[in-house]
C-alpha positions in Angstrom: -58.7 -5.1 22.4 -56.3 -3.9 19.7 -54.3 -7.1 19.1 -55.2 -10.7 18.6 -54.1 -13.3 21.1 -51.1 -15.4 20.0 -49.9 -18.5 21.8 -46.3 -19.6 21.8 -47.2 -22.6 19.6 -49.2 -20.5 17.1 -46.3 -17.9 17.0 -43.8 -20.7 16.1 -46.1 -22.1 13.5 -46.4 -18.6 11.9 -42.6 -18.2 11.9 -42.1 -21.7 10.4 -44.5 -20.9 7.6 -42.1 -18.2 6.5 -39.5 -20.8 5.7 -40.0 -22.9 2.6 -39.7 -26.7 3.3 -40.2 -26.3 7.1 -41.2 -29.7 8.4 -42.7 -28.7 11.8 -40.0 -30.5 13.7 -38.8 -27.3 15.4 -42.3 -26.5 16.5 -42.5 -29.9 18.3 -39.3 -29.1 20.2 -40.5 -25.7 21.5 -43.8 -27.3 22.3 -41.9 -29.9 24.5 -39.9 -27.2 26.2 -43.1 -25.2 26.9 -44.8 -28.3 28.3 -41.8 -29.0 30.6 -41.8 -25.4 31.7 -45.4 -25.5 32.7 -44.7 -28.6 34.8 -41.6 -27.1 36.4 -43.5 -23.8 37.1 -46.1 -25.9 39.0 -43.5 -27.6 41.1 -41.7 -24.4 41.9 -44.9 -22.7 43.1 -45.7 -25.8 45.3 -42.2 -26.7 46.3 -42.7 -26.1 50.1 -46.1 -27.8 50.0 -44.7 -30.8 48.1 -41.7 -31.0 50.3 -39.2 -30.8 47.4 -37.1 -27.9 48.7 -33.5 -28.4 49.9 -30.4 -30.5 49.1 -31.0 -33.8 47.1 -28.1 -35.4 48.8 -25.9 -35.7 45.7 -23.7 -33.6 43.5 -23.7 -32.9 39.8 -20.7 -33.4 37.4 -19.3 -30.0 38.4 -19.2 -31.1 42.1 -22.0 -28.7 43.1 -24.8 -29.9 45.5 -27.9 -30.7 43.6 -31.2 -29.4 44.9 -34.2 -31.7 44.9 -35.9 -29.5 42.2 -32.7 -29.6 40.1 -33.1 -33.4 39.7 -36.9 -33.2 39.2 -36.6 -30.4 36.6 -33.9 -32.3 34.7 -36.1 -35.4 34.7 -39.1 -33.4 33.4 -37.1 -31.9 30.5 -35.5 -35.2 29.6 -39.0 -36.9 29.5 -40.7 -34.1 27.5 -37.8 -33.8 25.0 -37.0 -37.5 24.8 -40.2 -38.2 22.8 -39.5 -35.7 20.0 -38.4 -37.8 17.0 -36.2 -35.0 15.5 -33.9 -34.7 18.5 -30.5 -36.4 18.1 -28.7 -35.3 21.3 -29.8 -34.0 24.7 -27.1 -32.5 27.0 -27.8 -31.1 30.4 -25.7 -29.4 33.0 -26.6 -32.1 35.5 -25.0 -35.0 33.5 -21.4 -35.8 32.7 -22.1 -36.9 29.1 -24.7 -36.0 26.5 -27.5 -38.5 25.7 -27.5 -39.6 22.1 -31.2 -40.4 21.3 -30.8 -41.2 17.6 -28.5 -40.6 14.7 -28.9 -38.3 11.7 -29.9 -41.3 9.5 -32.7 -42.0 11.9 -34.1 -38.5 11.7 -32.0 -36.8 14.4 -31.9 -33.1 13.2 -31.3 -31.1 16.3 -29.5 -31.1 19.6 -31.0 -29.5 22.8 -28.9 -28.3 25.7 -30.3 -26.9 28.9 -29.7 -25.8 32.5 -32.9 -27.3 34.0 -33.2 -24.9 37.0 -30.7 -22.1 37.2 -30.5 -20.4 40.7 -32.0 -23.4 42.5 -30.1 -22.6 45.7 -32.4 -19.6 46.0 -35.6 -21.6 46.1 -35.8 -21.8 49.9 -36.2 -18.0 50.0 -38.7 -17.6 47.2 -36.3 -15.9 44.7 -37.1 -16.2 41.0 -35.3 -19.2 39.2 -35.3 -20.3 35.6 -34.6 -22.8 32.9 -32.1 -21.9 30.1 -32.0 -23.8 26.8 -30.1 -23.8 23.5 -31.0 -25.6 20.2 -28.3 -26.6 17.7 -28.4 -28.4 14.4 -27.1 -32.0 14.6 -23.9 -32.9 12.8 -24.9 -36.1 11.2 -21.4 -37.2 10.3 -20.2 -36.8 13.9 -20.6 -39.9 16.1 -19.2 -38.4 19.2 -22.0 -36.6 21.2 -19.8 -34.1 23.0 -18.1 -33.0 19.8 -21.5 -32.7 18.2 -22.8 -30.2 20.7 -19.5 -28.2 21.1 -20.5 -25.6 18.6 -19.8 -21.9 18.6 -22.7 -19.8 19.8 -23.4 -18.3 16.4 -24.4 -21.8 15.2 -27.5 -21.8 17.5 -30.8 -22.2 15.8 -32.8 -20.9 18.9 -32.2 -20.1 22.5 -34.2 -18.8 25.4 -35.1 -19.0 29.0 -38.1 -19.5 31.3 -38.3 -17.4 34.4 -40.3 -18.8 37.3 -41.1 -15.7 39.4 -44.2 -13.6 40.2 -45.4 -14.9 36.7 -43.9 -17.5 34.4 -42.2 -15.8 31.5 -40.8 -17.6 28.3 -38.2 -15.5 26.3 -37.2 -16.9 22.9 -35.1 -16.0 19.9 -34.9 -18.0 16.7 -32.4 -15.5 15.3 -35.1 -13.0 14.2 -35.4 -10.8 17.3 -36.5 -11.6 20.9 -40.1 -12.3 21.8 -41.6 -12.6 25.3 -44.5 -14.8 26.4 -46.3 -15.1 29.7 -48.1 -18.2 31.0 -51.8 -17.7 31.5 -52.5 -20.3 34.2 -56.3 -20.2 33.5 -55.9 -21.5 30.0 -52.6 -23.2 30.4 -50.9 -21.4 27.5 -48.0 -19.1 27.0 -49.3 -15.9 25.3 -47.2 -13.5 23.3 -47.0 -10.2 25.4 -44.1 -8.4 23.7 -42.6 -8.9 20.3 -39.2 -7.6 19.2 -37.9 -6.9 22.7 -35.0 -4.4 22.6 -32.6 -3.7 25.4 -32.0 0.0 26.2 -28.6 1.1 24.8 -27.9 2.8 28.2 -28.7 1.8 31.8 -27.0 3.0 34.9 -27.3 -0.3 36.7 -24.7 -3.1 37.0 -25.3 -6.7 38.3 -22.3 -8.4 39.9 -21.4 -10.2 43.1 -19.1 -7.6 44.6 -18.3 -9.8 47.5 -15.7 -11.3 45.2 -14.2 -7.9 44.0 -10.9 -8.6 45.7 -10.5 -11.6 43.4 -11.3 -9.6 40.2 -8.6 -8.2 37.9 -7.7 -4.6 38.2 -9.8 -3.6 35.1 -13.1 -4.9 36.7 -12.2 -3.1 40.0 -11.5 0.1 38.2 -14.9 -0.1 36.4 -16.7 -0.7 39.8 -14.9 2.4 41.2 -16.0 4.4 38.2 -19.6 3.2 38.6 -19.7 4.1 42.2 -18.5 7.6 41.4 -20.9 8.1 38.6 -24.2 7.3 40.3 -24.7 3.7 39.1 -26.9 1.3 41.0 -26.1 -2.2 42.0 -28.9 -4.8 41.4 -27.8 -8.4 42.0 -30.2 -11.3 42.8 -27.8 -14.2 42.4 -30.1 -16.0 40.0 -28.7 -15.6 36.5 -32.1 -15.8 34.7 -33.6 -13.3 37.0 -30.6 -10.9 36.8 -30.5 -11.1 33.0 -34.2 -10.7 32.6 -34.1 -7.4 34.6 -31.1 -6.3 32.5 -32.8 -7.2 29.2 -35.9 -5.2 30.1 -34.4 -2.2 31.9 -30.8 -1.9 30.6 -27.5 -2.0 32.3 -24.8 -4.6 32.4 -24.4 -8.1 33.9 -21.0 -9.3 34.8 -19.5 -12.6 36.0 -15.8 -12.0 35.8 -12.9 -14.5 36.2 -11.6 -14.7 39.8 -8.4 -16.0 41.3 -10.4 -19.1 42.4 -12.1 -19.5 38.9 -9.6 -18.0 36.4 -11.5 -19.4 33.4 -14.8 -18.0 34.6 -17.7 -19.7 36.5 -20.6 -19.9 34.0 -21.0 -22.8 31.6 -20.6 -21.8 27.9 -23.1 -24.2 26.3 -25.8 -24.0 28.9 -25.6 -20.4 30.2 -23.3 -18.0 28.4 -24.0 -19.0 24.8 -27.8 -18.9 24.9 -27.9 -15.7 27.0 -25.4 -14.1 24.6 -27.6 -15.0 21.6 -30.6 -13.5 23.2 -28.8 -10.3 24.2 -27.3 -9.7 20.7 -30.7 -10.4 19.1 -32.2 -7.7 21.5 -29.5 -5.2 20.4 -27.1 -5.7 23.2 -23.6 -7.0 23.4 -22.0 -10.1 25.0 -18.3 -10.7 25.6 -16.2 -13.4 27.4 -13.0 -11.6 28.1 -12.0 -9.7 25.0 -13.9 -12.1 22.6 -17.6 -11.9 21.6 -19.2 -14.8 23.5 -20.9 -16.1 20.4 -17.5 -16.4 18.6 -16.0 -18.8 21.2 -15.5 -22.4 20.0 -16.0 -24.6 23.0 -13.8 -27.6 23.5 -15.5 -29.3 26.4 -19.1 -30.0 27.3 -19.0 -28.3 30.7 -16.5 -25.5 29.7 -16.7 -22.4 31.7 -16.2 -18.8 30.6 -16.4 -15.3 32.0 -19.5 -13.3 31.1 -20.1 -9.7 30.3 -23.4 -8.8 28.6 -26.0 -6.1 28.5 -26.7 -2.7 26.9 -24.4 -1.8 24.1 -22.9 1.4 25.5 -22.6 -0.1 29.0 -20.8 -3.2 27.8 -18.4 -1.0 25.8 -17.8 1.1 28.9 -16.7 -2.0 30.9 -14.5 -3.1 28.0 -12.7 0.2 27.9 -11.5 -0.5 31.5 -10.3 -4.0 30.6 -7.9 -2.9 28.0 
């Protein structure tokens, strides 16, 4: 053995020790997310045995059908995070309005936003799904919860995702690179397995739902034609966390363009685009929404949608060259 074992909690404590005056509040939040992730991972593994697959019989605020595990995962995260005294606001993709837990004068320092179970429609077929989260500083002078969390991506304190697949993987950035942890189910702890993850600058792979190509603008169609002619491979799972995790590790580009049906884009800025863009830039990649760096967008609405283009630096630049 050449390296010491490092748990997620220990890693965060070490990072906090580098910041003078750190109170430990941030560690408690990451600990709550990791606790929720362990519980969700268990339910995902046992979904068919527990009878929690399929439609929950309701729709979320976006009008999308909720899966039973969407509702369960959302409840787990709300319960785990709701006990943390430093959290001011919780916002979830599944709710129309954010939940204000406490004001700044009562100790509310942070806001946590999350997509509890991205890709949940794939659960019936055993495809990897995930949880995406973003942590922002609370604005103590702002009384409106929605305006509080509608911050540009560059204001994020931390972001990450948990992939529930062949193993349970926790990917995290606190603005100082990207670190990857894997759940050891025998000891019940996320262990650091790769520090300072860097996305390859090149990767002849693109990830996009080409079934909608007729609805893409000409620039995206031209890029796809170029990719076909130059030996690029298509790899699309249809679960954002799984697609981006593969892109992060092996390189390439992930695209979710605007379409005639969704001209503003399909992915939510605060819950999906912004945290993934933060991770990608911290790993040396690029992330754009249209012609604007994703992290520079100032959202106006809680459930605002945007197009997404992210991945390896040179591959993203290649796509942008076709968009004009």
